[in-house]
N, C-alpha and C positions, 0 to 999 in steps of 0.2 A: 584553281586546284592544279597540281603536276597530275600530268594524265597517268603516271603509275599507281598513283592514289585514287585516282577517280574511279580506274579500271575493278579497283580491290575493292571499294565501297559500294559501287554499284555491282559488284559480284560479275562482271562481263568476265574478268578472270580473277581466281580465288584467291591469289597469293601475290603480294607486290612484288615481291622479287620474280616471280615468272614474267607478270605485268612489262618490268625493267626489262629483261631478257629479249622478249617479242617485241617491245618497242626499238629496242638497241639494234637489231636483226633487219629492221627497217619495214616491219609487216604489220603498221599502224600509220594512218594518215588522217591530218585532220586537216575537213576542207580542201582536198587534193593535195595536200603539202606532205611528205613525210616526215615522220615526228618521232621525235627523242622522249625517253621514258619523264625528261625534266621539264618537256613542251608544258606549256597552261592551257586549260580548257576552261570553255566559259559556256553559258547556255546558248543553245541554238547553234552550237558547233556540229558539222558531221565527222564521226567518227567512221571510217572502213578497217576493219582488223581482219588479217588472212589467219585464219583457223586451218592448217594442213592444207588440205582439199576445198575450202568453202571460205568465201569473203562474206563478211556481215557487215552492215551498213546500218549507223545507228545516228538519232539525232539527242544530243543532249537537252532534256527538259527542265534539270534543277540541278544545284548543285548542293550537297550537303557533307559536312566533314565527318557524320556518322548517321547510320543508318541502320535500322533492325531489318533482318532478312525478307521479312515479307514486304517490305516499302521499297526495296533496293529496284525494284523492276519500275518504279516512278519514275526514278532519274532520267528514263530514256527511251526511247520510242525505236523499235525497230523498223528500218525504213523498206531493207530487202536483205535476203541472202541467196547468194548464188553460189552455186557448185562449180567447182573449176575443174578442167584437167580433163583426161579423155575417155570420159565414157559417154 
């Protein structure tokens, strides 16, 4: 599955266009390698996403084309959240 679609379906990022923008700015890596929106993700990949001053690392548990809002959190596991910057 494409990275931008996974981010939208899993609701890590609400809109696919925003997911594409974030990926194209180099703020997402898959298994330590910088990713583009068109990069392919699969189960057990680790995504590191930079949200402003916070980096969230998640592991993909399952890939689904569509999911209900309540089930979206089952698609990934948050491994760590770290605050970046000067505080």
